[in-house]
C-alpha positions as CSV (number, residue, x, y, z in Angstrom):
1,M,8.9,45.4,44.2
2,K,5.1,45.6,44.5
3,M,4.9,46.8,40.9
4,L,7.1,43.9,39.7
5,K,4.9,41.4,41.6
6,L,1.8,43.0,40.1
7,S,3.3,42.8,36.6
8,L,4.2,39.1,37.1
9,L,0.7,38.4,38.4
10,L,-0.9,40.1,35.4
11,L,1.5,38.1,33.1
12,F,0.5,34.9,34.8
13,I,-3.2,35.6,34.6
14,S,-2.8,36.7,30.9
15,S,-1.0,33.4,30.1
16,I,-3.8,31.4,31.7
17,L,-6.4,33.3,29.8
18,Y,-4.4,33.0,26.6
19,G,-4.0,29.3,27.2
20,E,-7.8,28.9,27.6
21,V,-8.3,30.7,24.3
22,V,-5.8,28.8,22.2
23,N,-6.9,25.4,23.7
24,S,-10.6,26.0,24.1
25,V,-13.1,23.1,23.7
26,L,-14.5,23.1,20.1
27,V,-16.6,19.9,20.3
28,T,-17.7,17.3,22.9
29,V,-18.4,13.8,21.8
30,G,-20.3,12.3,24.8
31,N,-18.1,13.5,27.6
32,V,-14.9,13.5,25.5
33,P,-13.7,17.0,24.5
34,I,-12.0,18.0,21.2
35,T,-9.8,21.1,21.8
36,T,-8.2,23.6,19.5
37,M,-4.8,21.9,20.0
38,D,-6.4,18.6,19.0
39,F,-7.8,20.2,15.9
40,N,-4.6,22.0,14.8
41,S,-2.4,18.9,15.4
42,R,-4.7,16.7,13.4
43,K,-5.1,19.2,10.6
44,K,-1.3,19.3,10.1
45,Y,-1.2,15.6,10.0
46,L,-4.1,15.2,7.5
47,I,-2.7,18.0,5.3
48,V,0.5,15.9,4.9
49,L,-1.5,12.8,4.1
50,G,-3.8,14.8,1.7
51,R,-0.7,16.2,-0.1
52,M,0.5,12.6,-0.7
53,E,-2.9,11.6,-2.2
54,G,-3.5,14.9,-4.1
55,K,-6.4,15.8,-1.8
56,K,-7.3,19.1,-0.3
57,I,-8.1,18.9,3.4
58,T,-10.9,21.2,4.7
59,D,-11.7,22.1,8.3
60,E,-14.8,19.9,8.1
61,D,-12.6,16.9,7.1
62,V,-10.6,17.5,10.3
63,Y,-13.8,17.7,12.5
64,V,-15.2,14.5,11.0
65,D,-11.9,12.6,11.5
66,L,-11.6,13.7,15.2
67,I,-15.3,13.0,15.9
68,D,-15.1,9.6,14.3
69,E,-12.0,8.8,16.5
70,K,-13.8,9.8,19.7
71,V,-16.9,7.8,18.7
72,L,-14.6,4.8,18.1
73,K,-13.0,5.3,21.5
74,I,-16.4,5.4,23.2
75,K,-17.5,2.2,21.5
76,A,-14.2,0.5,22.2
77,E,-14.7,1.2,25.9
78,E,-18.3,-0.1,25.8
79,Y,-17.0,-3.4,24.3
80,G,-14.1,-3.6,26.7
81,I,-11.5,-3.1,24.0
82,Q,-8.1,-1.8,25.0
83,V,-5.2,-0.9,22.8
84,H,-1.9,-1.0,24.6
85,D,1.3,0.8,23.6
86,R,3.0,-2.5,22.8
87,E,0.4,-3.2,20.2
88,I,1.0,0.1,18.5
89,E,4.8,-0.5,18.7
90,R,4.3,-4.0,17.1
91,E,2.3,-2.5,14.2
92,M,4.9,0.2,13.7
93,D,7.6,-2.4,13.6
94,R,5.6,-4.4,11.0
95,I,5.3,-1.3,8.8
96,R,9.0,-0.6,9.3
97,K,10.0,-4.0,8.2
98,S,7.7,-4.0,5.2
99,N,9.4,-0.9,4.0
100,N,12.9,-2.3,4.6
101,I,13.8,0.4,7.1
102,P,16.6,-0.9,9.4
103,D,15.5,0.3,12.8
104,I,12.6,2.1,14.6
105,K,14.6,5.4,15.1
106,T,15.3,5.6,11.3
107,F,11.6,4.9,10.7
108,E,10.5,7.7,13.1
109,K,12.9,10.1,11.4
110,A,11.4,9.2,8.0
111,I,7.9,9.9,9.3
112,M,8.9,13.3,10.7
113,A,10.9,14.1,7.5
114,Q,7.5,14.0,5.7
115,G,6.1,16.6,8.1
116,M,4.2,14.1,10.2
117,D,3.9,14.2,14.0
118,I,4.8,10.9,15.6
119,D,2.0,11.1,18.2
120,E,-0.6,11.7,15.4
121,Y,0.9,8.8,13.4
122,K,0.5,6.5,16.5
123,S,-3.0,7.8,17.0
124,S,-3.9,6.7,13.4
125,I,-2.4,3.2,14.1
126,K,-4.4,3.0,17.3
127,K,-7.6,4.0,15.4
128,Q,-7.0,1.2,12.9
129,I,-6.4,-1.4,15.7
130,I,-9.7,-0.3,17.4
131,I,-11.6,-0.6,14.1
132,Q,-10.2,-4.1,13.5
133,N,-11.2,-5.2,17.0
134,L,-14.7,-3.7,16.6
135,Y,-15.1,-5.6,13.3
136,G,-14.9,-8.8,15.3
137,V,-17.5,-7.9,17.9
138,A,-19.9,-5.6,16.1
139,I,-20.1,-6.9,12.5
140,K,-21.2,-10.3,11.4
141,P,-19.2,-11.5,8.3
142,T,-21.2,-12.3,5.2
143,E,-20.4,-15.5,3.2
144,I,-19.2,-15.0,-0.4
145,T,-20.3,-17.8,-2.7
146,D,-18.1,-19.3,-5.4
147,K,-20.5,-17.9,-8.0
148,E,-20.2,-14.4,-6.6
149,A,-16.4,-14.6,-6.4
150,D,-16.0,-16.0,-10.0
151,A,-18.3,-13.3,-11.4
152,Y,-16.4,-10.6,-9.8
153,Y,-13.0,-12.0,-10.9
154,I,-14.2,-12.2,-14.5
155,K,-15.0,-8.4,-14.5
156,S,-11.9,-7.4,-12.6
157,K,-9.2,-5.3,-14.4
158,G,-5.8,-3.7,-13.8
159,D,-4.3,-3.7,-10.3
160,E,-7.3,-5.6,-8.9
161,R,-6.9,-8.4,-11.4
162,R,-3.1,-8.6,-10.9
163,Y,-3.7,-8.9,-7.1
164,F,-6.1,-11.8,-7.6
165,E,-3.6,-13.5,-9.9
166,S,-0.5,-12.9,-7.8
167,D,-0.1,-16.7,-7.2
168,T,0.0,-17.3,-11.0
169,S,3.3,-19.0,-12.1
170,V,5.0,-18.2,-15.4
171,Q,7.5,-20.4,-17.2
172,V,10.1,-18.4,-19.0
173,A,12.8,-19.1,-21.6
174,W,15.4,-16.8,-23.0
175,I,18.1,-16.4,-25.6
176,F,21.1,-14.4,-24.5
177,F,23.5,-12.6,-26.9
178,K,26.7,-11.7,-25.1
179,A,28.1,-8.3,-26.0
180,K,30.5,-6.8,-23.5
181,T,32.7,-4.8,-25.8
182,F,31.7,-2.0,-28.2
183,S,32.8,-4.0,-31.2
184,E,30.5,-6.9,-30.3
185,K,27.4,-4.7,-29.8
186,K,26.7,-4.0,-33.4
187,D,26.9,-7.6,-34.5
188,K,25.0,-9.0,-31.5
189,S,22.3,-6.3,-31.8
190,E,21.6,-7.3,-35.4
191,L,21.8,-11.0,-34.6
192,S,19.3,-10.7,-31.7
193,A,16.8,-8.8,-33.9
194,S,17.2,-11.5,-36.6
195,V,16.7,-14.4,-34.1
196,R,13.7,-12.6,-32.6
197,Q,12.1,-12.4,-36.0
198,M,12.7,-16.1,-36.5
199,A,11.0,-16.8,-33.1
200,I,8.0,-14.7,-34.1
201,N,7.8,-16.6,-37.4
202,N,7.2,-19.8,-35.4
203,S,10.7,-21.2,-35.5
204,D,11.2,-23.5,-32.5
205,F,12.4,-21.3,-29.6
206,S,14.4,-24.1,-27.9
207,S,16.2,-24.9,-31.1
208,L,17.1,-21.3,-31.5
209,A,18.4,-21.1,-28.0
210,R,20.6,-24.1,-28.4
211,K,22.0,-22.6,-31.6
212,Y,22.4,-18.9,-30.7
213,S,22.3,-18.4,-26.9
214,D,25.6,-17.5,-25.1
215,D,24.2,-18.5,-21.7
216,S,26.0,-21.8,-21.1
217,R,23.7,-22.6,-18.1
218,T,20.5,-22.7,-20.1
219,K,21.2,-23.1,-23.8
220,D,21.3,-27.0,-23.6
221,S,17.8,-26.9,-22.1
222,G,16.5,-24.6,-24.8
223,G,16.9,-21.4,-22.7
224,N,14.4,-22.7,-20.1
225,L,14.6,-20.5,-16.9
226,G,11.8,-22.3,-15.0
227,Y,8.7,-21.0,-13.3
228,Y,8.3,-17.7,-11.4
229,L,5.4,-16.2,-9.6
230,I,3.7,-13.1,-11.0
231,S,4.2,-11.5,-7.6
232,D,7.9,-11.9,-7.8
233,V,8.1,-8.8,-10.0
234,S,7.1,-6.6,-7.1
235,T,8.6,-8.5,-4.2
236,K,12.0,-9.6,-5.5
237,R,14.9,-8.0,-7.3
238,L,14.9,-9.8,-10.6
239,P,17.1,-9.6,-13.6
240,L,15.7,-7.4,-16.4
241,H,14.8,-10.3,-18.7
242,L,12.7,-12.0,-16.0
243,S,11.0,-8.7,-15.0
244,R,10.2,-8.2,-18.7
245,A,8.6,-11.6,-19.0
246,L,6.4,-11.3,-15.8
247,N,5.4,-7.8,-16.7
248,M,4.3,-9.0,-20.2
249,V,1.9,-11.5,-18.5
250,N,0.7,-8.7,-16.2
251,S,0.0,-6.6,-19.3
252,G,-2.1,-9.4,-20.9
253,Y,0.4,-11.2,-23.1
254,K,-0.4,-14.9,-23.5
255,R,1.6,-18.1,-23.6
256,G,3.9,-18.2,-26.7
257,S,4.5,-14.4,-26.7
258,V,8.0,-13.3,-27.5
259,S,9.5,-10.0,-26.1
260,K,11.2,-7.3,-28.0
261,V,15.0,-7.3,-27.9
262,G,16.2,-6.1,-24.5
263,E,19.6,-5.0,-23.3
264,T,21.4,-5.5,-20.0
265,V,24.1,-2.8,-20.1
266,G,27.6,-4.2,-20.1
267,Q,26.3,-7.7,-20.6
268,G,24.5,-8.0,-23.8
269,F,21.1,-8.5,-25.6
270,W,18.3,-10.9,-24.9
271,I,14.8,-12.0,-25.9
272,V,12.4,-13.9,-23.7
273,K,9.4,-16.1,-24.4
274,I,6.5,-17.0,-22.2
275,L,6.4,-20.8,-22.3
276,D,3.5,-21.4,-19.9
277,V,1.1,-19.6,-17.6
278,K,-0.5,-21.5,-14.7
279,K,-3.2,-19.8,-12.8
280,N,-4.0,-21.2,-9.3
281,E,-7.8,-21.1,-9.6
282,D,-8.3,-22.0,-5.9
283,A,-5.9,-19.2,-4.8
284,I,-7.6,-16.7,-7.1
285,R,-11.1,-17.6,-5.7
286,S,-9.8,-17.4,-2.2
287,R,-8.3,-14.0,-2.7
288,V,-11.5,-12.7,-4.4
289,K,-13.6,-14.0,-1.5
290,N,-11.4,-12.4,1.1
291,Y,-11.4,-9.1,-0.9
292,L,-15.2,-9.0,-1.2
293,G,-15.6,-10.1,2.4
294,E,-13.4,-7.2,3.6
295,Q,-15.4,-4.8,1.4
296,N,-18.7,-6.0,2.9
297,I,-17.3,-5.7,6.4
298,E,-16.1,-2.2,5.8
299,K,-19.5,-1.1,4.3
300,S,-21.4,-2.7,7.2
301,F,-19.0,-1.1,9.7
302,E,-19.5,2.4,8.2
303,T,-23.3,1.9,8.5
304,W,-23.0,0.6,12.0
305,I,-20.7,3.4,13.2
306,D,-23.0,6.1,11.6
307,D,-25.9,4.6,13.5
308,E,-24.0,4.5,16.8
309,S,-22.8,8.1,16.3
310,K,-26.4,9.2,16.3
311,K,-26.9,7.7,19.8
312,I,-24.0,9.8,21.2
313,S,-24.4,13.5,22.1
314,I,-22.1,15.5,19.8
315,K,-22.0,19.3,20.5
316,R,-20.1,21.9,18.6
317,F,-19.3,25.1,20.5
318,E,-17.3,27.2,18.1
319,K,-15.6,27.1,14.7
320,I,-11.8,26.9,14.7
321,K,-9.9,30.0,13.7
322,S,-7.1,28.1,12.1
323,K,-4.2,29.7,10.3
324,I,-2.7,26.3,9.1
């Protein structure tokens, strides 16, 4: 019995010592420790994110991320900023809804299915909430002038330009060639190509629609489908012909452009024409100003947090021996 008690005692002591090893303190930021468990948990999370972005995560990346988080926590406490669980839950719910996920349990399962830890995911949300709150108390916004905004917009390209112009409206017209049966397809395919060529050769599109379109709802109005926002192509489920027209404008096609012949399987063929493009200049300028303002705030915040980090005692005690 004494031998059994001694063995259990040795096992208990061994487990304590082992626990101290595997969860030893690697870094202190002020009085806040970063442990081996913190490191390993964060590294797993960052590796998953890095894989999504095609980025290799190093141990130094993990150290920097954890240290930044602790510095932010210290500064938040200094400014009296608190982040409650309900705020994190609200943000998670917002993200869930924006991704059309039906409920929070399904959302959490989707997160875990990607190899992410829920607690780490919540920590990342908390970190972003703290940063947003610190923006308001630590950083003074800079005013962007109309001239600066206009100059930046003129030079913008690609996704950036499309974002600025997302309030642009496009008037679209189409000509539809009904071909539901196999026997109809050959004739209507040839007819659609012929009508498209007439449209390209400056024949009046509305007259062509009245003569050739099989869409009874629009043929009398010259195939006019009305106006649609550029942003509709990414926020709504549109028919193929409307998506084609909006994507043409996104790709730089101008008013008067006619599409290639498209096909909606089981329905028929179609061509679309861009009748008008209306850019909302005020909305564009406002978006550019907000975009540049956010960039300036982020840069100012990075400088500020770097300076504040230098005022906090950060001590490293040992390097992690990670097998992750």
